[in-house]
ROMARVEX-617581 format. One record per residue: x, y, z of N, C-alpha, C in turn; residue in three letters. Coordinates in steps of 0.1 Angstrom, whole numbers, plus 5000, padded with zeros to 4 digits. Atoms other than C-alpha are relative to their C-alpha. Layout:
// ROMARVEX-617581
XYZXYZXYZALA;...
//
This chain:
// ROMARVEX-617581
500849885000500050005000500950125000MET;499249885001501650324988499350125008GLU;500649884993501150645009499550094990LYS;500549905010498950894990500850135002PRO;499349885000500651214981499250115007ALA;500749894994499751525001499550104990LEU;500549905009497451774984500550135004SER;499649874996497952144984499450055013GLU;500749974987495552165014500749935011ASP;499350084990498051945033499249895006TYR;500750114995495751655035501049895004GLU;499150114996497351365054499249895006GLN;500750124994496551015067499850025015ILE;500349984986494851045100500049865007GLY;500050144994494350665106499949904989SER;500150115009494150325090498949915005TYR;501150104997491150085088500449874994ARG;499950145006491449705083499049915008PHE;501050084993488549475091499250095010GLY;500749934990486849585123500950095008GLU;499049924992490049765135500350134993PHE;499549875004491150125133501350035007THR;498749964994494850225139500150154999LEU;499949855000495150585150501450045005ASP;498649974995498950685151500150125009PRO;499949884992498351035165499749975015ASP;500450034987496550895195500749885006ARG;499350124996498650585197499049895005GLY;501150094996495450375198499649904989GLU;500650105008494150055183498649985004LEU;501450014996490350045182499449884992LEU;500850115006488049755175498550035002ARG;501449954999484549865166499850125009ASP;500149884992485250195184500549985014GLY;499550024986486550025216501549985000ASN;498650004999490150065226500549865003ARG;499350134997492349745224501350035006VAL;498749974992495249735249501149944992LYS;498850055008498649715231501150095006LEU;498849934995502049805245500650094989ARG;499549905010503750105229500949944989PRO;499250055011506449915210499249904991LYS;500850095009503949655198499150094991SER;500749915009501849945185500850054989PHE;499149955010504850085167500349904989ASP;499750115010505549745150498849994991VAL;501250015008501949715139499850124991LEU;500149885009501950075126500949984988HIS;499050015011505050005106499649904990TYR;500550105009503649685091498850044992LEU;501249955007500249845083500450104989VAL;499649915010501950125065500649944987GLU;499350085011503749865043499249884996ARG;500950115003500749645037500349934987GLN;499750085012501449365013501549994997GLY;498550005002505249415015500749925010LYS;499250074990507849195031500850095008LEU;499249924991509349355061500949915008VAL;499050094993512549195075500150045015GLY;499849984986513349165112501050125002ARG;499049894998516449395108499450134997ASP;500649885003514349655091499150055012GLU;500949974989511849645120500950055012LEU;499149964989514649665146500650144997LEU;499449875003516349965128499050115000ASP;501049895001513050155122499350025013SER;500949984988511050095154500850035012VAL;499249984988513850075179501150114998TRP;499249895003515850355162501449995005ALA;498650014996519250225168500349945014GLY;499850064986518750095204500549864998ALA;499550135001520549775211499049905007VAL;501050104994517849505215500249874991VAL;499950125007517649145204498849974992THR;501150035008515348985179498849955008GLU;501150044991513248855208499150115002ASP;500949894998511849205211499050004989ALA;501050015011510249165177499049895002VAL;500850124998508948815186498950045010THR;500949974990507348945218498950104995GLN;501049915005505649235200499049934991CYS;500950075008504249005174499049915007LEU;500950074991502848785201498850095005ILE;500949904996501149095215499050034990ASP;500849955011499849205182499049894995ILE;500950115005498448865171498949985011ARG;501050024989496648835205499050114999LYS;500949895001495149185201499149994988ALA;500850025013493949105165499249874999LEU;500650135001492848755173500549924988GLY;499450055012495248645146500749865003ASP;499350134996495848285159500549924988ASP;499650085013496048145123501050084992SER;499049925007498548425113499650034986GLN;500449965013496448525084500150164998THR;499849855001496648905092501550034998ALA;498549985001500448895097500649874997ILE;499450135005502148615077501550015002ARG;498650014998505548505088500649934987THR;499250065011507948435059501349945006VAL;498950054993510448195074501450054996PRO;498749955002513948345078500150124992ARG;499949875008512948655059499350115006ARG;500749894994510348855077498549985001GLY;501450004998506648945079499350084989TYR;500849925010503849065056498650025007ILE;501449974996500649245067499149984989PHE;500850045012498049075045498650064999GLU;501449955001494749235054499950134992LEU;500149885007493449505031499950125009PRO;500049884992494049855045499550124993VAL;500649875005492050175040500550125007GLU;499649884993493850495048498950105001PRO;501049904998491550765063500750134999VAL;499349875003492551105049499350115008ILE;500649894993491951415071500850134996GLU;499449875003492651785064501050045011SER;499149954990495651935081500050155001ALA;500049855000494552295077500050045015ALA;500049974985493852295115501349945005ALA;498850064994496752235138499849865003PRO;500250144997497351865140500049975015PRO;500050044986496751685173501449975004ARG;498650034995499851655194500049865004ARG;499950144996500851295197500949985012SER;499250034989502051175230501249924997SER;498950095005504150925211501150094995ARG;499049915005505951215194500850065012LEU;499349954989506751355228501049905006VAL;499150104995508151025239501249984991ALA;498850025009510250995208500950125001TRP;499149884998511551355214500949985012ALA;499250024988512651265249501049894997ILE;499050105004514250945235501150054992ALA;499049945008516051145209501050085008ALA;499149924992517351385235500949925008ALA;499250094992518551105257501149934991VAL;499050055010520250945226501150094998ALA;499049905002522051265220500950025012GLY;499249994988523151285256501049885001LEU;499150115000524550935253501250024991ILE;498949985009526551025223501050105005LEU;499149904994527951325241500949935011LEU;499350064988528851115272500949884997LEU;499350135003530150795256500750014986LEU;499349995013532550895228500849884997THR;499150115002534650585233499449875005ARG;500650134994532150315245500549884992VAL;499850125008532750075216501449955002ALA;498650054999536550065221500549995014GLY;499550014986536650055259500449865004ASP;499750134994538449775276498849965009PRO;501250044993535749565293499950035015PRO;500049984986536849625328500250155004ASP;499849864997537150005326498750084996THR;501149915004534550285325500450084988ALA;499749915011534250495294500550135004PRO;499549874997536150815294499650104989MET;500549905009535151135277501250084994ILE;499049925006537251325252499750155003ASP;500449864995537251665270500150104989VAL;499849905011538551855239498750014991ALA;501150005009535451755220498650005007ARG;501250024992532951725248499450145004ASP;500549884993530651985264500850035012THR;499349964988532052175294499749905011PRO;500150104989532651945324500750065012SER;499549944988533252025360500049905012ILE;500050074987534151865394500050115011ALA;500149914988533152045426500649935012VAL;499250064989535651965453499350045013LEU;500649974987534551955490500750135005PRO;499549884995534952305504500849985013PHE;499250014988537652345530499350085012ALA;500649934988536452435566501150075006VAL;499049924994538452725579499750045015MET;500449964986536652755613500649905009SER;499550094989537852605646499149895003ALA;501050104997534652415650499949904989ASP;500150105011535052095629498849915001ARG;501250094999531851935641499050034989THR;501049965010530052115613500649974986GLN;499450035013532151955585498949964990ASP;501050055009529051785571499250124994TYR;500749885005527452135568500850064988PHE;499249955011530352255546499849904988ALA;500250105011530051925526498650024993ASP;501349985006526351995522499950124991GLY;500049895008526952335508500749974986ILE;499250045012529552195483499149924991SER;500850095008527151925473498850064994GLU;501249935006524152155468500550084988GLU;499549935012526352365444500149914989ILE;499850115010527252045426498749964994LEU;501350055005523651935424499350114992ASN;500649895008522552285412500550004986LEU;499350005013525052265384499649884992LEU;500450135007524051905376498650014993ALA;501349985006520552025367500050094988ARG;499949915012521852255340500349934988GLN;499750075013521752135304501350064994PRO;498849955007524952165284501249995009GLY;498850004991527252095314500049865006LEU;499950134994528551755326500750025013ARG;499549984986529051745364500349875006VAL;499650124993530951475382499349995013ILE;500850014988529051335411500850015013ALA;499449974987529751385448501049905004ARG;499150104995531351055456501450024994THR;498749995007534051105430500750135003SER;499449874997534651475436500550005014SER;499650004985534851425474501049905003PHE;498950104997537251135471501350065001SER;498749935000540051385468500250085013PHE;499849934987539451525503501249955007ARG;498950034992542651535523501249934992GLY;498950065008544751405494500950114994ARG;499049905005547851585481500049984985ASP;500150005014546651615445499850134994ALA;500349875006546851915423498950004990ASP;501249985008544152045400500149914987ILE;499850075012545651885369499849855002ALA;500150154997545851535385498549975002GLU;501450034998542251565397499250004987ILE;500749985013541051685363500249884991ALA;499750115008542851395346499249875005THR;500650124994541451125370498550014998GLN;501549995001537851265368499650044985LEU;500249975014538251355331499050124998ASN;500849885001536851715334500950114995VAL;499349885006537752045318500250115011SER;500049904989537152255350499849945014HIS;500250044986537352235387499650125008VAL;500549904991535452435413500549975014LEU;499550034986537152465448499650125008GLU;500449894991536452685478500349975014GLY;499850024986536552735515498850075007SER;501149944992534052825542500550045014ILE;499749954987534553025574498850065007ARG;501149954993531853085600500450055013SER;499749954987531853295631498750065005ASP;501349974995528553305649499050004988GLY;501049995011525953425623500750054987GLU;499349955012528653555599500649884993ALA;499550115008529653335570500750064988LEU;499249965011532353385544500349874991ARG;499750105009532653165513500950054989ILE;499149975011535553185489500049894990ASN;500150105011535253015455500950044988VAL;499249985012537552965425499649904990GLN;500250095012536852815391501349994992LEU;498750025006539952665376499949934986VAL;499950065013540652585339501049895002ASP;499150114998542152235342501249994990ALA;498950015010544152265310501150095002ALA;498949904998546052575320500350025014THR;499849984985545652575358499750155004GLY;500349874997544452935356498650025006GLU;501349964995541653085377499350084990TYR;500749925010539053195353498850085007ILE;500949924992536753325380500249975015TRP;499950014986537053385417499250115007THR;500949904993534853555443499949965014GLN;500350024986534253595480498650055003SER;501449974997530753605495499950015015PHE;500349984986529853745529498550005003ASP;501450014997526453645543499749975014ARG;500550054987524453595574499749854999ARG;500150155001524253225583498549975001LEU;501450035001520653175572499849914988THR;500250095011519152915548499950084987ALA;500249925012518053185523501350064996SER;498749955004521553345525500849904994GLY;499250105006523153015518499649974986LEU;500550035013520952945488500250114990PHE;499749895008521453295475501449994995ASP;498650025004525253225475500149894990VAL;499950115010524752895458499550034987GLN;500549965013522653045431500950094993SER;499049905006525153325425501249924995GLU;498950085005527953075423499649924988ILE;500550075012525952855399499950084988GLY;500249915011525053145377501450054995ALA;498649955004528753275377500749894992ALA;499350115007530052925367499449984986VAL;500750025013527452885339500450114991VAL;499649895009528353235326501449994996GLU;498650015003532053175328500349894990ALA;499950115010531652845308499250034987LEU;500849955012529453035283498949904996ARG;501250095003526452805286498850084999ILE;501349935002523152935273498949935008GLU;501150054992520252895297498750064996LEU;501349955002516552925291499550075012SER;500649944988514353135313499649915011PRO;500350104990513152825330501249955008LYS;498850054993516652705337500650115010ASP;499649894991517553045352499150015012ARG;500950004989514453025373500449895010GLU;499650114992515552685386501350045008ARG;498749974994519052815393499950105012LEU;500249904989517753095415499049955011ALA;501050044991515252885434500649975014SER;499650024986515452855472499249885006VAL;500750124996514652495484499350025014PRO;500649984986514052605521500750125006THR;499549894992514452905543500249975014GLU;499950044986514552705575501449945002ASP;498650044998518152675587500149865007LEU;499950134994517552385611499649884991PRO;500450105009515752195584501149974990ALA;498950015009518652255560501149925007LEU;498950064993521152145587499749855001ASP;500450144998519151815593500249934986ALA;499950065014519051755555501549974997PHE;498650025003522851805551500549885008PHE;499550104992523551575580499549864996GLU;500650135004521151305568500749954987ALA;499450055013522751295533501449945002ARG;498750064997526151235548499949875006GLN;500250134994524850955569499649894990LEU;500450105010523250785539501149944992LEU;498850045007526650755523500649875005GLU;499450124994527650485548499349874997THR;500850125002524850245540499949915012ARG;500150084988524950125576498650025005ARG;501450004996521450035590499850115011PRO;500349904990521850255621500150144995ALA;499949875006522950555600498850034992ASP;501149985008520150505576498750035009ILE;501149974991517650495605500150145005GLU;499849864995519150815619499750104989ARG;500349905011518950985585498550014998ALA;501549995002515250895582499450105011ILE;500549914989514651065616500350154996GLU;499649875004516551375604499250064989LEU;500749965012514751395571498550025003LEU;501449984996511351355587499950135009GLU;499949874992512351645611500150124990ARG;499949895009513351855581498750034993ALA;501349985007510051795562498950055010THR;500949964990508151855594500150155002SER;499749864998509852195599499650084988ARG;500349925012509452295563499349904990ASP;500750095009506652105544500250034985PRO;499849975014507752275512501449974996GLY;498650035002511352135513500049874991PHE;500150115009511151915481501249915001ALA;498850095000514751785482500049915012LEU;500050084988514251665517499049884999ALA;500950115003511251455506500649904991TYR;499350095009513351305478501049925008VAL;499050074992516151215502499349905009ALA;500750094991513551065526499549874992LEU;500450115008512150845498501249904997ALA;498950085003515650725489500549935013ASP;499550064988516550665526499149885004ALA;501050114997513350445530500449884992LEU;499650125009514450235500501249935006ARG;498850054994517850195516499849925012LEU;500350074988516350095549499449864997ALA;500550135004514449815531501049914995SER;498950095006517549695512501049965010ASN;498950034991520049715540499649985015TYR;500450014986518049715572498849915001GLY;501150094997514849565585498650064997GLU;501349945004512149805572499349914989LEU;500750085010509449605554499950074987ARG;500049945013509449655517498750074997ALA;501349935002505649735517500050135007ASN;500049884992506149995544500950114994ASP;499149915006509150145527499450064987ALA;500649955012507250175494498950105003ASP;501149914997504150325510500450145004GLU;499549874995506050595528500850074990ARG;499349945011508250645498499150074990GLY;501049945009505250715476499650135005TRP;500449874995504050985499501050104999ARG;498949905001507451145500500250054986ALA;499849965014507851145462498950094995VAL;501249925004504351275456500150145006ARG;499849874994505051555480501050094993ALA;498949935007508251645463499650054986ALA;500549965014506651655428498950105001LEU;501049904998503751855441500650145002ALA;499249884998506252115452500750054988ILE;499249975011508452105422500049894990ASN;500250115010507451905391501150004989ASP;498950015009510751975374501349965007ARG;498850044992513051815399500449864996LEU;499550135006515051535382500249905011GLY;499750104990516051375415498749935005GLU;501350064997512351325423499549904990ALA;500450105010511651155390500949875001TYR;499250124998514650925397499449915011ALA;500650084989513050815430498749944996SER;501350055005509650785413500349874991LEU;499750115008511250555387500449885008GLY;499650114992512750345414498749935007ASN;501250054994509350305431499149924990LEU;500750075010507650215399500749874995LEU;499250125003510449965392499649895010HIS;500450104989509649795425498649954998ARG;501450045002505949785416499949924987ARG;500150075012506649635382499450074988GLY;500649925010505249925362501050054990ASP;498949985009507549915332499950134992ILE;500249895009506050185310500250135008VAL;499949874992505650455338501450015006ARG;498649994995509050365353500950064990ALA;499149945010510850435321499750154997GLU;500449865002508850755315500650095012GLU;499549924989509950875350501550014999ALA;498549995001513650795345500350104988PHE;499749915011513650975311499750145003LEU;500449874996511851265326501150065010LYS;498949964991514551275353501250044993GLY;498849975008517351275328499850144993ILE;500349875006515551565310500350125009GLU;499949884991515651785341501350005008PHE;498750014993518951655358500949924992SER;499250095010521151535329501349955006PRO;498750054994524251495352499849935013SER;500350074987522551315381500349854999TYR;499550135003524550995382499049895005ALA;500950114996522050785403498949974990PRO;501050025010519450835375500449894991LEU;499550105010521650635351500249875007TYR;499850124992522550395378498749925001GLN;501350074997518950305387499349974987TRP;500650035013517750325351500649884994TYR;499350125005520450075341499549885007GLY;500550114992519349845369498649964995GLU;501350035004515749875358500049934986PHE;499950065014516549805321500549865000LEU;499450135000518549495330499149905007GLY;500750094992516349345357498549994996ARG;501550015002512749435347499650014986LEU;500449985014512649555311500649904991ALA;499450105009514749275297500850054989GLY;499149935011517149505278501450015006ARG;498750004993520549405292501150094993PRO;499049925007522549585264499850155003ASP;500349864997520749915270500450035015ASP;499749994986521249855307501550035002ALA;498549985000525049835302500350144996VAL;499749875005525050155282499750115010THR;500349904991523250365308500849995013TYR;499250014988525150215337501450054998SER;498749945003528350315320500050155001ARG;500149864998527150665319500150045015ILE;500049974985526650655357501549995005ALA;498550014996530350535361500850124994VAL;499349895005531450815338499850135008THR;500449884992529651075359500549995015LEU;499650024986530850915392501049895001ASP;499050115002534050715385500649955013PRO;499450044987535150705422499049945010LYS;501150054992531850565435500049855001SER;500050144999532050215449498749944997ALA;501450065002528250155448499750014985ILE;500449995014527950275412500849904992ILE;499250105007530850055401499449865003LYS;500650134996529249765420498849974992HIS;501350025007525849815404500349994985ASP;499650025014527549845370500449854998TYR;499750155000528949495378498849925000GLY;501250085000525549365386499350004986GLU;500649995013524249495353500749924990VAL;499250085009527149335334499749855002LEU;500350144997526349005352498649974994SER;501450025006522649045341500149974985THR;499850025015523949065305500849884997ALA;499250125002525948745311501550024998GLY;498649965001529348925311500749995013ARG;499650034987530748755341501450065004THR;498649954997534448845339500050155002GLU;500149864999533649205334499450045013GLU;500749974988531249205363501049985012ALA;499150014988533949065387501050115000ILE;499149895000536349335375499450125006ALA;500649894993533849595386499849995015GLN;500150024985533249435420501450025006PHE;498649984994537049425425500450155000GLU;499749865000537249795414499350075011ALA;500849944989534549885440500849975013ALA;499250034988536649705467501350085000ILE;498849925000539749885456499750155004ALA;500349874995537950215462499750005015ILE;500450014986536550105495500249855005ASP;499750144995538149785511498949955009PRO;501050044991535249785536498649994993GLU;501350005008532549775508499549855000PHE;500350144998530949445519499149954989ALA;500950055011528349425491500849934989ILE;499250065011531049355465500649875004SER;499650134995532449075486498949894998TYR;501250095002528948925486499949964985ASN;500350025014528648965449501149914993SER;498950095005532048805441499649855004ILE;500450134996530848515462498849954992GLY;501250045007527548515444500349954986SER;499650045014529248485410500549855001VAL;499550144998531048165423498849915002GLN;501150084996527848035438498949984990HIS;501250005009525048135414500449974986ARG;499750015014526948135382500749874996PHE;499150115003529447855384499749875009PHE;500350114991528047635412501249965009GLY;498850034991531347665432499650065014ARG;500649954988529547695465501150025011VAL;498949994990532547625487500950114998ALA;499249895003534547885469499350145004ASP;500749884997531848145476500050035015ALA;500249984985531648095514501150105006ILE;499149914994534948275523499650154996PRO;500449865004533648585503498850055008TRP;501149974992530348575521500450035015TYR;499549984987532148535554500750135002ALA;499349874999534348835547499050115001LYS;501049904999531249045541499450005013ALA;500650004987529748925573500950065011ALA;499049954991532949015591500050155000GLY;500049865001532749365578498750065004ILE;501349954998529049415581499249915009ARG;500750094991527949225612498650055003ALA;501349944997524849455615499149994988ASP;500950015012523449365580499649864998ALA;500550145002521349055572500549934988PRO;499750075013522448995536501149905000THR;498950105000525848825542499549875007PRO;500550124993524148585567499049924991TYR;501050075009521348505542500849924989ILE;499250075010523948425515500749885006TYR;499350114994525848205539499049895003LEU;501150104997522548025549499749934987ALA;500350065013521747965512501249904996ASP;498950085004525247825506500149875008ALA;500050124992525247585535498849914998PHE;501250095003521747465527500249934987ALA;499750065012522847395492501149885002ASP;499050104998525847205505499549885008LEU;500650114992523646995528500350025015GLY;499849974986524847145562498950095005ASP;501249924996521447245574500150065014LEU;499849944987522547305610500750134999LYS;499349875001525047575600499150104992THR;501049915007522447715575499050065010ALA;501049954990519947745604500650115009ALA;499349904991522547935625500150134993ARG;499949875007523048195598498650064997TYR;501449945001519248235593499750075013VAL;500349934987518948305630500850135001ASP;499349875000521748565626499450114992ASP;500649905009519948735598498750055007ALA;501249964993516748745618500350095012ILE;499549924988518648875649500350144996ARG;499649865003520049175631498950074992VAL;501049935007516949245610498649935003ALA;501250084996513849105629498850044992PRO;501249955008511449315608500249994985GLY;499750015015513049245574499349894993GLY;500850105009511649045545500949884997THR;499150115005514648845532500449905010HIS;499750114991515548665564498949905001PRO;501150094998512148515566499849914987TYR;500050085012512348405530501149895001TYR;498950104997515648225539499449895010ALA;500650094990513748075569499049914993LYS;501050095006510847945547500749894992LEU;499350105008513247775523500649895009LEU;499450104991515147605552498949915006LEU;501150084994511847495568499549904990SER;500550095010510747345536500949884997ALA;499050115003513947155530500149915012ILE;500050094988513847025566498749925002GLU;501350074999510246905560499050065009GLY;501049944991508547145584499150104991ASP;500749925010505947265559499050105007MET;500849904993503847435586500850135003GLN;499149884998506747665595500350074987ALA;499849945013507447715558498950094996ALA;501249925004503847825552499950135008GLU;500149884991503948065582501050114995GLU;499049905005507148225569499750054987ASN;500449955013505848245534498950115001ALA;501149904998502748435547500650135005ARG;499449884995505048675565500750074989THR;499349945011507148735534499050064990VAL;501049955009504048775512499450135006ALA;500549894994502749025537500950125000LYS;499049895000505949225539500450054986ASN;499649965014506549225501499049954990TRP;501150035009503549235478500549934988ASP;499850065013503748985450501449934999GLY;498750075001507148815459499749864996PHE;500450125007506748525435500449875007ALA;499650134993508848255454499149975012PRO;500850034989506748295485498649964996ALA;501350045006503548285465500049864995LEU;499950135006504747965449499849895011ARG;500150094989505047785483498550005004LEU;501449994996501547915493499149934990LEU;500750075011500247795459500049855002ARG;499950144999501547455465499249955012ASP;500850054988499947435500498550004997ARG;501449995004496647545485499649884991ASP;500250125009496947275458499949875008VAL;500150124991497647005484498750005008LEU;501349994992494547125503498850004991ASN;501150015010492547105471499250135000ASP;500749874999491747475472500650094989ASP;499449925011492647615437499450145000LEU;500649875000490247905442500850105009ASP;499349914991492248045471501350044994ALA;498749965007495548025451499750104989ALA;500349915011493948195421499750145005THR;500349874994492548475443501350075004ARG;498849944996496048535456500750064988ARG;499349955012497548575421499250114994TYR;500849895005494548795411500350125008GLU;499749884992495349025440501350074996ARG;498749945002499049065432500350024985TYR;499650005014499148995394498749994992TYR;501350015006495649075380500149984985PRO;499950025014497049075344500149854996GLU;500050155003497548695347498649944999LEU;501350054999493948635355499150054989VAL;500849935011492548875329500249924987ALA;499950065013491748725295500550104990GLU;499549915009494048935275501449964997GLN;498650025003497448945259500950035012ALA;499349994987499948895287501350074997LEU;498749935002502749155289501049945010PRO;499150074991505548935303501350095001VAL;498849924998508449115319500749945013ASN;499250054989511049075347499250015013GLY;500849994988508449165373499149885001TRP;501150104999505848895365500249874994ASN;499950125008507348615345500049885009TYR;500050124991508048385375498649975005GLU;501450024996504548435388499149954989ALA;500850055011503148375353500249854998ALA;499850145001504848035352499349935011ILE;500650074989503547945386498450004998ASP;501449995002500048065377499549914989PHE;500350105011500147855345499849865005ALA;500150134994500547555367498649985006TYR;501450004995497247645384499049984989LEU;500950015012495547685350500049854995LEU;499950145005496747335340499249915009LYS;500850084991495247185372498550024999LEU;501449975002492047365365499449964987ALA;500450055013491847205330500050104989GLY;500049895010492647525312501450004993ARG;498750025006495747395293500350104989GLN;499849915011495247625263500450145005GLU;499649874994495447945284501449985007ARG;498750024994498347795303501150004990ALA;499050015011500147715271500350144994ASP;499949865005499548075259500950085009GLU;499249924990501048225291501549944999ILE;498750065000503947975290500850034987LEU;499349975012504748055254500650155001ALA;499549874998505048425263501250005010ALA;498850014990507348335293501249954993CYS;498950075006509448115271500750104990LEU;499549895009509848405245500850105008ALA;499349904992510848645273501449955005TYR;498750044995513648425286500849934990ILE;499350085011514748285252501550045000ALA;498649965001517948485252500750035013ASP;499549974987518548495289501149905004SER;499050094994521748355303499449925012PRO;500750094990520848065326500450045014ARG;499549974986523048155356500550145000VAL;499649864998523148525365498950065009ARG;501149944992521148765387498850014991TRP;501350005007517548725377500049914988GLY;499950085012518548455352499049894999GLY;501050115003516548165338500149895010ASN;499850124991518047905362499349884994ARG;500750115006515547625356498550044997ILE;501349965003512547825347499549944987ASP;500450075012512547675312499649855003ASP;500350134996512547335329498549995005VAL;501350004995509447425348498950024989ARG;500949975011507747565317499749874992ILE;500250125008508247235297499349895009HIS;500650104992507247025327498550035001ALA;501449965000503947215330499349974987ILE;500550035013503447175293499849854998ARG;500150155002503846795297501149954992GLY;498950055008507046775277501149965009ASP;499050044990509046575302501449984993SER;498750025006511746485277500850134998GLY;499349875002512646845269500350065014ARG;499749954986512346935306501249945006ALA;498950084994514846665316501350054993LEU;498849955008517246775288500550135005GLU;499649874995517147135300500550005014LEU;499650014986517547035336501549955000LEU;498650055001520746835327500950114996GLU;499249885005522047145308500250105012GLN;499949904989521347365339501049955010ALA;499150064990523247125362501450014994VAL;498749995006526147115338500550144999GLU;499649865001526147495335500450065014ALA;499649954986526647525373498850045008GLY;501249974991523047575386500049925012TRP;500150074987523047495423499150085010ARG;500749914991521247785440498649955004LEU;501350044995518447655462499449884993ARG;500450115008518347335443499249905008TRP;500850104992516947125472498650045000ARG;501449965000513847335474499349984986TYR;500550015014513347355436499749864996GLU;500150145005513846985429499249915009LEU;500750094991512246835460498650055004GLU;501249954994509347065468499150074990HIS;500949935010508047255437499149904993ASP;500950095006504847085427500050004985LEU;500050005015505247195391500949894994ALA;499150115005508046935388499649865005LEU;500450134994506046655405500049894990ALA;500150105010505446465374501449964994GLU;498650025005509046505363500849905009LEU;499250074991510346335394499949854998ARG;500150145002509045995383500649964986SER;499450035013510746015349501449935001GLU;498650065000513745795341501050104998PRO;498949905001516945995345499950115009GLY;500149894990515546245370500949985012TYR;499350034988517046075400501550014998ASP;498650005004520446045382500550155000ALA;499649865001520546425376500150065014ILE;500049954986519646495413501249945007VAL;498950074993522346245424501350074996GLU;498849935005524946435403500250125009THR;499949894992524246745423500449965015ILE;499750054986524246555457501549975001ARG;498550044999527746405450500950134999ARG;499249885001529046745439500050085013ASP;500149934988527746915470500849935012MET;499350074989529146645493501550024998ALA;498649985003532546685476500450145004SER;499649864997532547065480499950025015GLN;500149984985531447035517501349945006LEU;498850064995534446795523501250104997ALA;498949915004536747045505500050125010LYS;500149894991535447325528500549965013LEU;499550044987536247125559501550005000ASP;498650015001539847095547500750144996ASP;499549875005540247465536499750115010THR;500349894991540647755561499250114992PRO;500949905006537948015554500150135008ALA;500049874993537648385563499149995012ALA;500850014987536248435599498750064998PRO;501349944999532648505605500150125010GLN;499949884992531748825624500449985014ALA;499650024986532148675658501449945002GLY;498650054999535648545650500149854997GLY;500050145003534548185643500249984985GLU;500050045014535048005610498549994996SER;501450015004531847985589499249895006PRO;500850114994530947645604500249995015ARG;499950004986531847735639501149905005GLY;499050104996534947505639501350075002LYS;
//
């Protein structure tokens, strides 16, 4: 179907009709007899592209190049979109869209273009807005990653300063007063200037962690600029005497070492006085670097976040405490931020920091995930109600939507954040995690995570999270290099010791080799539950349930209100055969963390054994309503495990056709997924084929998983998951299980003969 030429009246195609369907590109809608049909944005774009080329062969590469506009995605993205489209069109026989094997696709239905006059201003398409944001982000990536393709795998990309936009590092201001108890206050002022500059377009700003890493070091400006890869450095000093405050600031050209701007500011020590100085400094830096700002940008530069000095003081202190990631410090930071927002309910940045602190309390402490999210939502909404152009707030919103599994809105929030704060490193860090874990786009995840490292090259947590994203993409050696780089920055960075152990355990099945790494982390962070949970998993896999139980108790001791310790407890209870205790712990986990699929699986199995399929179905309907609805299933990193588990219920209810439909979508989602990695396939494909009734294929894949090194929580998976019940009676199943048992016994014996790093209390991991 050729597009009709535009007339002199600028007539244009408004929509397309085929059968009972209407495709409206401006509105981004597919209608069936006037009723909207649900279709994901990318699936809509694929359908639009095919409809415009009705009757013509469209290859996969052409679709990828045109619809994804150069983004790095796999062919599975096309497959998933076609599944969605065919479901929406009811095209089970593939008569509307015909697949030409190994060549591409043809849209076969007759298409009638609907011509409308464009004399009036055309409707603004929300999709065009999304594409504009995507284009802006793509341009930013090109600016930031000039050497991505040629980077060594274990290093972060560097920027060619000579060809880049202006770039700056803000060093921690020196405290010239006798009272050093207020160092955090001086750091807060430096960081606020840094953050103010980071919100300005056309300027790349190195993040706090990296800039502040030079505190107390004998390094000159040229060395700092080289290590941080910036064109300019801002340094200064602060002196306070009662209510009098003096701030001296210098902007240095790193290439010449010359001061291109310097100024002293004398103010009364008030919040408004501080922010006036920060705004003046920001404006002077922008002017000195010859950056053009819009009126909106200038308005943001001059804004005053709070006029309450005690609120500002609490905010500054809380942000310093959050850097430690220690549970007690996080708890104290939450108290300070709640005090700040109570004193000044219009302090948007304090609400953002509070939302982030609550998330950290859930990850590192004992705050329940549900409670953290509920309170975090209130904080982010308050921040955006005060300032809807605050990039940091959109970053926190994206994180919350990520945890909720809302892929479309999460991505919109992250992109909006980048639009308003293009140099805010955590945005790229969290967006990369989201793309890898939830959106199923590991290559895109690596790209954005590398931007975070570029903006904050001295940050242990950002390097660590980049390692996790690399592992999600199956790039294990590069991941380990990043974990080691994080430890080189901070030898007390316990998370990376855990992660190196996890690679040994989860990726290669070398459980005994993982235990010293876990024990090292426990020795560093005796107040955190995660190392103990990892140790419990390892010893349970090896068969030493007594030691595993000791570490579960340790995890619950340090985080009695946490979620993950009780998940470890439920697994151990199930392995020990105490199903009543396992069920109680599963209910605790499900209550603490809405929709946690592994806990729901155990509760599902208990309902099945009690012949109560309705109760199990209602539970999935509560947490995953899209599984129960009769519609095309959008499978993603949030719901695919639950989808497999729910398909088993459908099979038992005699609805094998719907079960197969869901399982096909799940299989397409994990088709290109490395088996052993964070969030990897593990034996999910085994479960899919077992539920389908294809025992031969399931056994073949299980054997492959064992050979690849899958061992994590194998006892629970292979001995207690009802979805594998029929597989256990198949010839060859027992031999595969016995292979794991022998390997675990051998590794346990090896552990007995090998000295390991001490546990927190000074004992060896087994108490020997």
